[in-house]
C-alpha positions as CSV (number, residue, x, y, z in Angstrom):
1,M,0.0,0.0,0.0
2,D,1.4,3.4,-1.0
3,R,1.5,6.2,1.6
4,Y,3.0,9.6,2.0
5,Y,6.2,10.2,4.0
6,F,7.4,13.6,5.4
7,A,11.2,13.8,5.6
8,Y,12.7,16.7,7.5
9,G,16.3,15.7,8.4
10,S,19.1,13.9,6.5
11,N,16.4,11.9,4.6
12,M,15.6,15.0,2.6
13,A,18.9,14.4,0.8
14,L,18.0,12.4,-2.3
15,W,21.1,10.2,-2.1
16,V,20.2,9.3,1.5
17,M,16.6,8.3,0.5
18,S,17.9,6.3,-2.4
19,E,20.3,4.4,-0.1
20,I,17.4,3.6,2.2
21,C,15.0,2.5,-0.5
22,A,14.8,2.8,-4.2
23,E,11.0,2.7,-4.5
24,H,10.1,6.3,-3.6
25,A,8.8,9.3,-5.5
26,L,9.3,12.9,-4.6
27,V,5.9,14.6,-4.6
28,G,7.3,18.0,-3.6
29,I,7.9,20.1,-0.5
30,A,5.7,20.6,2.5
31,Q,5.4,22.3,5.8
32,L,4.6,20.6,9.1
33,P,2.8,23.2,11.3
34,D,3.1,23.6,15.0
35,H,6.4,21.7,15.3
36,R,10.0,22.7,15.3
37,L,13.2,21.0,14.3
38,A,15.2,19.7,17.3
39,F,18.2,17.4,17.9
40,T,17.1,15.2,20.8
41,R,19.0,11.9,20.2
42,Y,22.7,11.2,19.9
43,S,23.7,9.3,16.8
44,T,27.0,7.4,16.9
45,G,27.0,7.1,13.1
46,W,26.6,10.9,12.6
47,R,28.7,11.7,15.7
48,G,26.2,14.2,17.1
49,G,22.6,15.2,17.6
50,H,20.1,13.5,15.3
51,S,17.0,15.4,14.1
52,D,13.6,15.2,15.6
53,V,10.3,17.2,15.3
54,V,8.8,18.4,18.6
55,Y,5.4,20.0,19.2
56,S,5.8,23.8,19.2
57,P,2.7,25.9,18.6
58,G,3.2,28.6,15.9
59,D,6.4,27.1,14.6
60,F,6.9,24.9,11.5
61,V,9.3,22.5,9.9
62,W,9.9,22.3,6.1
63,G,10.7,19.0,4.5
64,G,10.3,16.6,1.5
65,L,7.0,14.9,0.7
66,F,7.6,11.4,-0.7
67,L,5.2,8.7,-1.9
68,I,6.5,5.3,-0.6
69,G,5.5,1.7,-0.9
70,N,5.5,-1.1,1.8
71,M,9.1,-2.1,1.1
72,C,10.3,1.5,1.5
73,H,8.2,1.9,4.7
74,D,9.8,-1.2,6.1
75,A,13.3,0.1,5.1
76,L,12.6,3.4,6.7
77,D,11.5,1.7,9.9
78,M,14.8,-0.2,10.0
79,N,16.8,2.9,9.2
80,Q,15.1,4.9,11.9
81,H,15.5,2.0,14.5
82,Y,11.7,1.9,14.8
83,G,10.6,1.0,18.3
84,V,14.0,1.7,19.8
85,G,15.2,5.1,18.6
86,Y,12.2,6.5,16.7
87,T,8.5,5.8,16.3
88,S,6.3,6.8,13.4
89,M,3.4,9.2,13.8
90,G,0.7,10.4,11.5
91,V,0.9,14.1,10.7
92,D,-0.9,16.5,8.3
93,V,1.5,18.6,6.2
94,N,0.7,21.5,3.8
95,A,2.4,21.2,0.4
96,T,3.3,24.1,-1.8
97,N,0.9,22.8,-4.4
98,G,-1.9,24.0,-2.0
99,M,-2.9,20.5,-0.9
100,S,-2.8,19.0,2.6
101,Y,-1.5,15.4,2.9
102,H,-1.8,12.9,5.7
103,T,1.7,11.5,6.1
104,I,3.9,9.4,8.3
105,T,7.0,10.9,9.8
106,Y,9.4,9.8,12.6
107,T,10.0,11.2,16.1
108,V,12.5,10.3,18.8
109,L,11.1,8.0,21.5
110,D,13.5,8.8,24.4
111,K,14.3,12.5,24.0
112,A,17.4,13.9,25.6
113,P,16.6,16.5,28.3
114,R,18.7,19.0,26.4
115,E,19.3,19.3,22.7
116,I,22.6,17.8,21.3
117,A,24.6,19.7,18.7
118,P,24.7,17.9,15.4
119,S,27.9,17.3,13.5
120,R,29.0,19.5,10.6
121,F,28.7,16.5,8.2
122,Y,25.1,15.8,9.4
123,M,24.1,19.4,9.0
124,D,25.8,19.6,5.6
125,T,23.7,16.5,4.6
126,I,20.5,18.2,5.8
127,L,21.4,21.4,4.0
128,E,22.2,19.4,0.8
129,G,18.7,17.9,0.9
130,A,17.1,21.3,1.7
131,R,18.9,22.8,-1.3
132,E,18.0,19.9,-3.6
133,L,14.3,20.2,-2.6
134,K,14.5,24.0,-3.0
135,L,13.2,24.8,0.5
136,P,12.5,28.5,1.1
137,K,15.5,30.7,1.5
138,D,14.5,31.8,5.1
139,Y,14.4,28.1,6.2
140,L,17.8,27.4,4.5
141,N,19.2,30.4,6.5
142,Y,17.6,29.0,9.7
143,L,19.3,25.6,9.0
144,R,22.7,27.3,8.4
145,S,22.3,29.1,11.8
146,I,22.2,25.8,13.8
147,K,25.3,25.4,15.9
148,V,27.3,22.2,15.2
149,N,29.9,20.2,17.2
150,N,33.4,19.7,16.0
151,S,33.0,16.1,14.9
152,R,33.3,15.1,11.2
């Protein structure tokens, strides 16, 4: 069964999505209302904070809107360490085509009490995806302003 997936972190980068699963189609870009981007889990692979979306009235997160099949959904669950690191949740996003989509996205299960700075490489990957998707310039500037740690 096909479903929509909202990617907001490194999965926005098309090479990352392609490594996770080949069977996906980019629909466009969308905004998740009343949430903000946060870094609430440490990733040993990325050597720093890993992205999350947390409820925050009035804020929003931009990301990629993908159409995925069952195999891709299963691959995303594995990649996100479903049930251990992340859980999926249903969210409604507003796409730039004027339509609203009910999607799945992932959120951290056991959030750190304080945010963890992401690595430069991780933020560069997020920014690469944001540029590929042509996210709004203000949001790109916001992403560039996020403080990173010294890990590569």
